[in-house]
C-alpha positions in Angstrom: -19.1 13.2 -63.1 -15.7 11.9 -62.0 -15.8 9.9 -58.8 -12.6 9.6 -56.7 -12.4 7.2 -53.7 -9.4 7.5 -51.4 -8.4 4.7 -49.1 -6.2 5.8 -46.2 -5.5 5.2 -42.5 -5.6 9.0 -41.9 -8.9 10.2 -43.4 -8.8 13.4 -41.3 -5.8 14.7 -43.3 -8.0 15.3 -46.4 -10.6 17.6 -44.9 -8.7 20.9 -45.4 -7.8 20.1 -49.0 -11.1 18.7 -50.1 -13.1 21.6 -48.6 -11.2 24.6 -50.1 -10.6 26.3 -53.4 -11.2 24.6 -56.8 -11.6 21.1 -55.4 -14.5 22.3 -53.1 -16.1 24.2 -56.0 -15.8 21.2 -58.3 -17.7 19.1 -55.8 -20.3 21.8 -55.3 -20.9 22.0 -59.1 -21.3 18.2 -59.1 -18.4 17.8 -61.6 -16.5 15.6 -59.1 -17.5 13.4 -56.2 -14.7 12.6 -53.7 -15.1 10.2 -50.9 -12.5 9.3 -48.3 -12.5 5.8 -46.7 -10.8 4.7 -43.5 -8.9 1.5 -44.2 -9.4 0.4 -40.7 -13.1 -0.1 -41.4 -12.2 -3.0 -43.6 -10.0 -4.8 -41.1 -11.3 -8.0 -39.5 -8.9 -7.6 -36.6 -10.4 -7.0 -33.1 -8.6 -3.7 -32.8 -8.9 -2.8 -36.5 -5.3 -3.5 -37.1 -4.1 -3.0 -40.8 -0.4 -3.5 -40.6 2.1 -6.2 -39.4 5.8 -7.0 -39.2 7.5 -7.8 -42.5 8.4 -11.5 -43.3 12.1 -12.0 -43.3 12.6 -9.3 -40.6 13.4 -5.7 -40.9 12.3 -2.4 -39.4 8.9 -0.8 -39.5 5.5 -2.2 -40.4 3.9 -3.2 -43.6 0.3 -2.6 -44.7 -1.6 -5.9 -44.9 -3.2 -7.1 -48.1 -6.5 -8.3 -46.6 -8.1 -4.9 -45.7 -6.9 -3.3 -48.9 -8.3 -6.0 -51.1 -11.6 -5.8 -49.1 -11.8 -2.0 -49.5 -11.1 -2.0 -53.2 -13.5 -4.9 -53.8 -16.3 -3.0 -52.0 -15.6 0.1 -54.1 -15.0 -1.3 -57.6 -18.0 -1.2 -60.0 -19.3 -4.6 -60.8 -20.3 -4.0 -64.4 -17.5 -4.7 -66.8 -18.0 -1.5 -68.8 -17.7 0.6 -65.6 -14.7 -1.4 -64.4 -13.0 -0.6 -67.7 -13.5 3.1 -66.9 -12.0 2.8 -63.5 -8.4 3.0 -62.4 -7.0 1.7 -59.1 -3.9 3.8 -58.3 -1.3 3.0 -55.7 0.6 6.1 -54.4 4.1 4.9 -53.7 7.7 5.8 -54.2 8.3 3.1 -56.9 5.6 4.5 -59.2 6.0 6.5 -62.3 6.4 10.2 -61.7 3.1 12.2 -62.0 3.1 14.6 -64.9 0.5 16.5 -66.9 0.1 13.7 -69.4 -0.7 11.2 -66.7 -3.1 13.7 -65.1 -4.9 14.1 -68.4 -5.2 10.3 -68.8 -6.6 9.9 -65.3 -9.1 12.8 -65.8 -10.5 10.8 -68.7 -11.7 8.0 -66.5 -15.1 8.0 -64.8 -13.7 6.6 -61.5 -10.4 6.6 -59.6 -9.6 4.6 -56.5 -6.5 5.9 -54.8 -4.6 3.7 -52.3 -2.4 5.6 -49.9 0.7 3.5 -49.0 2.2 4.0 -45.6 4.8 2.9 -43.0 7.8 0.9 -44.4 5.8 -0.3 -47.3 2.8 -2.2 -48.6 2.3 -5.9 -49.2 3.6 -6.7 -52.7 0.4 -8.5 -53.6 -1.4 -5.2 -53.6 1.0 -3.8 -56.1 1.0 -7.0 -58.2 -2.6 -8.0 -58.3 -4.7 -5.0 -57.1 -3.4 -1.8 -58.5 -3.8 -0.8 -62.2 -0.9 1.6 -61.9 1.6 3.1 -59.4 2.3 6.8 -59.1 4.9 8.9 -57.3 5.1 12.6 -57.0 8.9 12.8 -56.8 12.2 11.3 -55.7 12.0 12.1 -52.0 10.7 10.3 -48.9 7.3 11.1 -47.4 5.5 9.5 -44.4 2.8 8.1 -46.6 0.7 8.3 -49.7 -1.8 10.9 -48.3 0.1 14.0 -49.5 0.7 12.5 -53.0 -3.0 11.6 -53.2 -3.9 15.2 -52.4 -1.5 16.4 -55.2 -3.0 14.0 -57.7 -6.6 15.0 -56.8 -5.9 18.7 -57.2 -4.0 18.1 -60.5 -6.7 15.8 -62.0 -9.8 17.7 -60.8 -8.9 21.0 -62.5 -8.7 19.0 -65.8 -12.3 17.8 -65.5 -14.5 19.7 -68.1 -16.5 22.5 -66.5 -14.4 22.8 -63.3 -12.4 25.8 -64.3 -14.4 28.9 -65.2 -12.2 29.8 -68.2 -11.6 26.8 -70.3 -8.8 28.6 -72.2 -6.8 28.9 -69.0 -5.9 25.2 -69.2 -4.2 25.8 -72.6 -1.6 28.2 -71.2 -0.6 26.6 -67.9 2.8 25.3 -67.1 3.6 21.9 -68.6 0.9 22.1 -71.3 2.6 21.4 -74.6 5.8 20.6 -72.6 6.4 24.3 -71.9 6.5 26.4 -68.8 4.1 29.2 -68.5 5.0 32.6 -69.8 5.5 35.6 -67.3 2.3 37.1 -66.0 1.6 40.7 -64.9 -1.3 42.7 -63.5 -1.9 46.3 -62.3 -0.2 48.6 -61.7 1.7 48.9 -65.0 4.5 50.5 -63.1 5.4 49.4 -59.6 8.3 51.1 -57.8 10.1 51.6 -61.2 9.5 48.0 -62.4 7.4 48.2 -65.6 5.2 45.7 -67.4 6.5 44.8 -70.9 5.1 47.3 -73.4 3.7 44.6 -75.7 1.2 43.6 -73.0 -0.2 47.1 -72.9 -0.4 47.4 -76.7 -3.8 45.8 -77.2 -2.3 43.9 -80.2 -3.4 40.4 -79.4 -1.4 38.8 -82.2 1.8 40.4 -80.9 0.9 39.5 -77.3 0.4 35.8 -78.3 3.7 35.7 -80.1 5.5 37.3 -77.1 3.9 34.8 -74.7 5.0 31.8 -76.8 8.5 33.1 -77.2 8.7 33.8 -73.4 7.4 30.3 -72.6 10.0 28.7 -74.9 12.8 30.8 -73.5 11.8 30.1 -69.9 11.6 26.4 -70.6 15.0 26.3 -72.3 16.6 28.1 -69.3 14.9 26.2 -66.5 13.6 22.9 -67.8 15.4 21.9 -71.1 14.4 18.3 -70.3 10.8 19.1 -71.2 11.9 20.1 -74.7 14.0 17.0 -75.1 11.0 14.9 -74.1 8.8 16.6 -76.6 11.2 16.0 -79.5 11.9 12.4 -78.5 
């Protein structure tokens, strides 16, 4: 079972995501255990303060190192073998962009500890001495690391063996093999004069597979040629 611990100052944000759809079913099937931890519970301040003004001046507030180090220390497995199977991930704009390859890597661990950055930043000592890796979900500004953490959880959980009902569905999703997914159709075969490609109605599975691969390649060439360049590099 994959265990995911999420450290955040807004634990309530995760309730809708963790209690719906595939993520909910994965937990019910005991394929994944997800726990959300309020960073303020690890603060030694009287009012559970977890941020402070940045040294050197500047606008905004910075998350302090002390509560974050305390939280991760409390969650990290003590056995060396288990620690080796654990990744501490900092969600922040400076991180490497999340992609399917990274998601597969993370799904291979037995435990993930996600740190949600917030405010104007996070104390650099967390980045340098606490996190195993940093991950971003794109080149745009968000209020904090909570939404990226939700994206990462959804992306990783579906890769855990036994979570999806049809194991073959993983093989044909977008970004698998650096290709976008082929066009999908369902009933009715003719809708307001718009028809489904005849090959999909032929019952010839070899021709259908060839058509799907050709369409996936064509769509990728048109919309995301960078994926093909990355594959050949």
